[in-house]
SEMAR-573993 format. One record per residue: chain; x, y, z of N, C-alpha, C, O in turn. Coordinates in steps of 0.02 Angstrom, whole numbers, always signed. Each point is the difference from the previous one (the first is absolute). Layout:
<sites>
<'A'; <X; Y; Z>; <X; Y; Z>; <X; Y; Z>; <X; Y; Z>>
...
</sites>
This chain:
<sites>
<'A'; <+2004; -558; -2266>; <+65; +1; -17>; <+27; +27; -60>; <-25; -15; -54>>
<'A'; <+70; +50; +58>; <+44; +57; -62>; <+21; -45; -31>; <+36; -37; +34>>
<'A'; <-43; +23; -84>; <+44; -12; -64>; <+26; +52; -51>; <-41; +43; -19>>
<'A'; <+108; -41; -7>; <+29; +51; -58>; <+47; -58; -28>; <+44; -36; +21>>
<'A'; <-87; +51; -98>; <+30; -84; -34>; <+19; +58; -66>; <-40; +27; -39>>
<'A'; <+116; -19; +41>; <+36; +41; -62>; <-8; -66; -57>; <-12; -59; +12>>
<'A'; <+21; +95; -77>; <+11; -30; -60>; <+27; +41; -27>; <-3; +57; +23>>
<'A'; <+54; -77; -108>; <+11; +31; -56>; <+71; -1; +21>; <+29; +16; -52>>
<'A'; <+18; -26; +101>; <+66; +4; -30>; <+28; -47; -35>; <-36; -48; -15>>
<'A'; <+105; +49; -6>; <+36; -41; -27>; <+72; +28; -39>; <+40; +39; +26>>
<'A'; <-34; -64; -83>; <+68; +23; -37>; <-10; +42; -53>; <-33; -19; -48>>
<'A'; <+61; +82; +50>; <-6; +36; -63>; <+65; +46; +2>; <+31; +22; +49>>
<'A'; <-18; -13; -127>; <+66; +21; -22>; <-8; +80; +22>; <-53; +29; +7>>
<'A'; <+128; +2; +4>; <-5; +72; +20>; <-40; +24; -63>; <-5; -29; -54>>
<'A'; <-23; +93; +76>; <-41; +37; -33>; <-79; -18; -24>; <-39; +31; -36>>
<'A'; <+33; -108; +79>; <-70; -20; -19>; <-58; +36; +40>; <-5; +58; +21>>
<'A'; <-36; -111; -18>; <-49; +40; +47>; <-53; -64; +39>; <-24; -45; -34>>
<'A'; <+16; +51; +85>; <-30; -69; +48>; <-63; +32; +48>; <+17; +42; +43>>
<'A'; <-79; -58; -48>; <-57; -13; +45>; <-8; -28; +59>; <-11; -60; -4>>
<'A'; <+12; +85; +62>; <-19; -20; +71>; <-53; -4; -1>; <-22; +28; -51>>
<'A'; <-37; -60; +98>; <-56; -2; +33>; <+11; -24; +65>; <+46; -37; +18>>
<'A'; <-93; +61; +17>; <-13; -37; +75>; <-63; +25; +19>; <-23; +57; +0>>
<'A'; <-6; -126; +19>; <-81; -7; -3>; <-2; -10; +74>; <+26; -46; +32>>
<'A'; <-69; +105; -6>; <+1; -29; +96>; <-57; -19; +3>; <-42; +2; -44>>
<'A'; <+36; -28; +113>; <-89; -30; +42>; <+29; +4; +56>; <+59; -6; +16>>
<'A'; <-112; +17; +18>; <-12; -11; +68>; <-7; +93; +18>; <-26; +16; +53>>
<'A'; <+40; +15; -82>; <+21; +66; +34>; <-71; +49; -53>; <-33; -23; -47>>
<'A'; <+30; +100; +81>; <-25; +42; -39>; <+9; +36; -31>; <-4; +61; +9>>
<'A'; <+24; -104; -78>; <+53; +38; -52>; <-3; +64; -12>; <+49; +31; -21>>
<'A'; <-98; -7; +31>; <-1; +77; -20>; <+24; +29; +48>; <+37; +42; -24>>
<'A'; <-34; -38; +93>; <+17; +21; +55>; <+96; -20; -7>; <+33; +20; +47>>
<'A'; <-21; -32; -66>; <+81; -52; +13>; <+35; +57; -66>; <-25; +10; -55>>
<'A'; <+86; +20; +81>; <+58; +19; -34>; <+29; -73; -8>; <+6; -47; +39>>
<'A'; <+11; +57; -114>; <+34; -73; -32>; <+68; +30; -32>; <+9; +54; -28>>
<'A'; <+30; -100; +40>; <+77; +13; -4>; <+23; -31; -57>; <-42; -24; -38>>
<'A'; <+104; +19; +24>; <+36; -48; -21>; <+76; +9; +17>; <+24; +49; -30>>
<'A'; <+16; -80; +65>; <+59; -19; +7>; <+32; -53; -29>; <-31; -50; -17>>
<'A'; <+115; +59; +6>; <+31; -53; -14>; <+65; -15; +38>; <+23; +45; +35>>
<'A'; <+8; -104; -41>; <+40; +5; +35>; <+57; -39; -51>; <-11; -47; -38>>
<'A'; <+60; +75; +47>; <+61; -48; -52>; <+45; -23; +43>; <+3; +21; +57>>
<'A'; <+45; -77; -85>; <+37; -41; +45>; <+57; +37; +34>; <+33; +39; -33>>
<'A'; <-22; -47; +94>; <+6; +20; +62>; <+4; +96; -5>; <+47; +37; -16>>
<'A'; <-96; -26; +30>; <-16; +65; -13>; <-73; +10; +46>; <-36; -48; +14>>
<'A'; <+27; +96; +1>; <-47; +17; +38>; <-61; +1; -50>; <+9; +12; -59>>
<'A'; <-81; -25; +89>; <-69; +12; -17>; <-6; +85; -16>; <+23; +45; +35>>
<'A'; <-60; -40; -95>; <+5; +75; -26>; <-59; +13; -17>; <-29; -43; -33>>
<'A'; <-4; +103; +49>; <-64; +22; -29>; <+2; +27; -66>; <+40; +46; -10>>
<'A'; <-79; -69; -41>; <+12; +9; -72>; <-55; +30; -16>; <+8; +42; -45>>
<'A'; <-82; -50; +71>; <-46; +64; -20>; <-67; -29; +63>; <-15; -52; +29>>
<'A'; <-5; +114; -32>; <-79; -3; +39>; <-64; +49; -27>; <-1; +58; -20>>
<'A'; <-42; -100; +27>; <-59; +30; -21>; <-58; +0; +62>; <-38; -45; +19>>
<'A'; <+47; +102; +1>; <-42; -1; +55>; <-93; +0; -29>; <-19; +3; -59>>
<'A'; <-33; -10; +129>; <-70; -13; -3>; <-23; +64; -43>; <-42; -6; -45>>
<'A'; <+74; +72; +62>; <-21; +57; -43>; <+19; -10; -74>; <-40; +21; -41>>
<'A'; <+81; -44; +24>; <+47; -11; -55>; <+57; +53; -11>; <+12; +31; -52>>
<'A'; <+28; -25; +123>; <+43; +46; -18>; <+49; -71; -7>; <-4; -55; +26>>
<'A'; <+52; +86; -76>; <+60; -37; -6>; <+63; +18; +10>; <+12; +60; -3>>
<'A'; <+46; -112; +20>; <+56; +9; +2>; <+59; -52; -26>; <-1; -60; +16>>
<'A'; <+49; +86; -54>; <+42; -55; -24>; <+75; +22; +25>; <+27; +55; +8>>
<'A'; <-5; -127; +2>; <+88; +12; +29>; <+37; +57; -56>; <-38; -4; -49>>
<'A'; <+83; +43; +34>; <+38; +14; -35>; <+22; -33; -65>; <-5; +20; -58>>
<'A'; <+25; -64; +78>; <+26; -64; -49>; <-37; -24; -39>; <+21; -47; -35>>
<'A'; <-101; +73; +26>; <-44; -30; -24>; <-45; +36; -50>; <-31; -14; -51>>
<'A'; <+46; +84; +99>; <-53; +60; -37>; <+24; -1; -87>; <+51; -8; -32>>
<'A'; <-120; +20; +22>; <+4; -5; -102>; <-2; -77; -36>; <-19; -9; -58>>
<'A'; <+43; -46; +103>; <+9; -60; -23>; <-57; -43; +20>; <-23; -39; -43>>
<'A'; <+1; +41; +92>; <-49; -39; +48>; <-72; +58; +13>; <-5; +60; +10>>
<'A'; <-50; -124; -17>; <-60; +50; +4>; <-51; -69; +58>; <-24; -55; -14>>
<'A'; <+27; +81; +55>; <-48; -27; +64>; <-87; +32; -19>; <-13; +57; -18>>
<'A'; <-30; -104; +27>; <-70; +15; -17>; <-49; -24; +38>; <+33; -44; +28>>
<'A'; <-89; +39; -6>; <-37; -65; +27>; <-65; +2; -7>; <-29; +55; +3>>
<'A'; <-1; -101; -13>; <-74; -17; -16>; <-39; -5; +65>; <+6; -56; +26>>
<'A'; <-40; +94; +4>; <-60; -25; +68>; <-31; -63; -13>; <-7; -46; +40>>
<'A'; <-17; +51; -119>; <-63; -42; -10>; <+30; -95; -13>; <-33; -51; -9>>
<'A'; <+81; +59; +10>; <+47; -57; -15>; <+42; -20; +70>; <+14; -58; +12>>
<'A'; <+4; +112; +33>; <+18; -11; +68>; <+96; -16; -35>; <+32; -41; +33>>
<'A'; <-8; +64; -75>; <+60; -18; -31>; <+27; +81; -7>; <-25; +56; -6>>
<'A'; <+93; -85; +10>; <+59; +62; +0>; <+35; -23; -60>; <-1; -59; -16>>
<'A'; <+33; +107; -20>; <+38; -10; -68>; <+89; +36; +10>; <+20; +40; +42>>
<'A'; <+7; -64; -84>; <+55; +41; -6>; <+49; -31; -59>; <+32; -52; +1>>
<'A'; <-37; +110; -60>; <+8; +6; -46>; <+78; +39; -10>; <+15; +57; +18>>
<'A'; <+33; -111; -56>; <+74; +12; -4>; <+10; -2; -80>; <-9; -41; -46>>
<'A'; <+28; +100; +53>; <+46; +3; -75>; <+56; +21; +8>; <+24; +11; +55>>
<'A'; <+3; -2; -107>; <+86; +3; -6>; <+43; -28; +61>; <+42; +36; +26>>
<'A'; <-55; -111; +0>; <+41; -42; +39>; <+81; +10; -24>; <+35; -2; -51>>
<'A'; <-32; +15; +114>; <+82; -5; +22>; <+12; -71; +33>; <-44; -37; +22>>
<'A'; <+128; +21; -23>; <+16; -58; +20>; <-9; +44; +78>; <-52; -22; +24>>
<'A'; <+73; +57; +7>; <+5; +19; +76>; <-102; +1; +16>; <-23; +18; +54>>
<'A'; <-7; -34; -97>; <-69; -28; +20>; <-12; -72; +24>; <-46; -19; +37>>
<'A'; <+84; -8; -57>; <-5; -71; +36>; <-10; -24; +68>; <+47; -9; +39>>
<'A'; <-111; -2; -24>; <-8; -13; +61>; <-45; -40; +22>; <-31; -34; -41>>
<'A'; <+17; +28; +108>; <-79; -39; +17>; <-36; +38; +10>; <+15; +18; +57>>
<'A'; <-83; +29; -82>; <-44; +27; +7>; <-50; -20; +30>; <-34; -45; -24>>
<'A'; <+17; +78; +86>; <-54; -5; +34>; <-42; +56; +8>; <+17; +59; -3>>
<'A'; <-85; -86; +15>; <-69; +27; -12>; <-10; +20; +109>; <+18; -35; +47>>
<'A'; <-53; +104; -46>; <+17; +7; +56>; <-71; +35; +6>; <-14; +45; -39>>
<'A'; <-42; -72; +102>; <-56; +42; +29>; <+1; +35; +65>; <+6; -32; +52>>
<'A'; <-9; +84; -54>; <+14; +39; +59>; <-90; +31; +14>; <-22; +40; -41>>
<'A'; <-13; -59; +86>; <-61; +40; +32>; <+27; +34; +62>; <+48; -12; +36>>
<'A'; <-98; +59; -34>; <+3; +61; +52>; <-8; -44; +80>; <-52; -25; +23>>
<'A'; <+92; +25; -5>; <+20; -29; +94>; <+3; -57; +5>; <-19; -23; +54>>
<'A'; <+50; -32; -120>; <+4; -59; +13>; <+70; -16; -41>; <+23; +45; -36>>
<'A'; <+11; -111; +41>; <+54; -22; -14>; <-23; +15; -80>; <-54; +11; -26>>
<'A'; <+141; -19; -5>; <+9; -5; -59>; <-12; -81; -36>; <+31; -46; +27>>
<'A'; <-54; +38; -57>; <+4; -69; -49>; <+27; +11; -39>; <+12; +56; -23>>
<'A'; <+17; -141; -5>; <+49; -18; -49>; <-24; -45; -41>; <-35; -48; +15>>
<'A'; <+65; +72; -95>; <-17; -81; -29>; <+62; -37; +2>; <+49; +20; +32>>
<'A'; <-50; -73; -66>; <+60; -47; -18>; <+30; +4; -28>; <+38; -49; -3>>
<'A'; <-26; +100; -37>; <+47; +36; -46>; <+22; -47; -74>; <+14; -60; -2>>
<'A'; <-14; +102; -49>; <+24; -21; -56>; <+68; +16; -54>; <+14; +57; -19>>
<'A'; <+9; -95; +7>; <+74; -1; -25>; <+5; +70; -62>; <-37; -10; -48>>
<'A'; <+66; +57; +46>; <+5; +13; -84>; <+79; +14; -16>; <+39; +34; +34>>
<'A'; <-27; -67; -89>; <+81; +0; -3>; <-5; +42; -62>; <-42; -15; -42>>
<'A'; <+90; +78; +28>; <+5; +29; -62>; <+87; -17; -4>; <+48; +15; +35>>
<'A'; <-57; -54; -98>; <+88; -26; -18>; <-15; -45; -73>; <-43; -44; -8>>
<'A'; <+95; +71; -45>; <+9; -9; -55>; <+29; -72; -10>; <+12; -21; -56>>
</sites>
């Protein structure tokens, strides 16, 4: 049984920082491409950042230079460090795992709200 459990969301002021974690179980974590997506109200879910099994990283243009994705294969965990947060970063953030030749797996989501 695959489980992705996100943590670390919350309320932060504009310009602040927040870190998200996603602990995975039930998959061969080191082989998975791990990603963070987000979905704001009335908007489509969008890719924020992805880190592949080989370590290649891609970011959405909107978060480049502000967000950092990383992974710890020994802990089966992927992280998203978010700095210089803006109100438009407000969304539910979802962890995603993609293994070669299989369906994608999703976490339950964690709310991030950037507001003064």
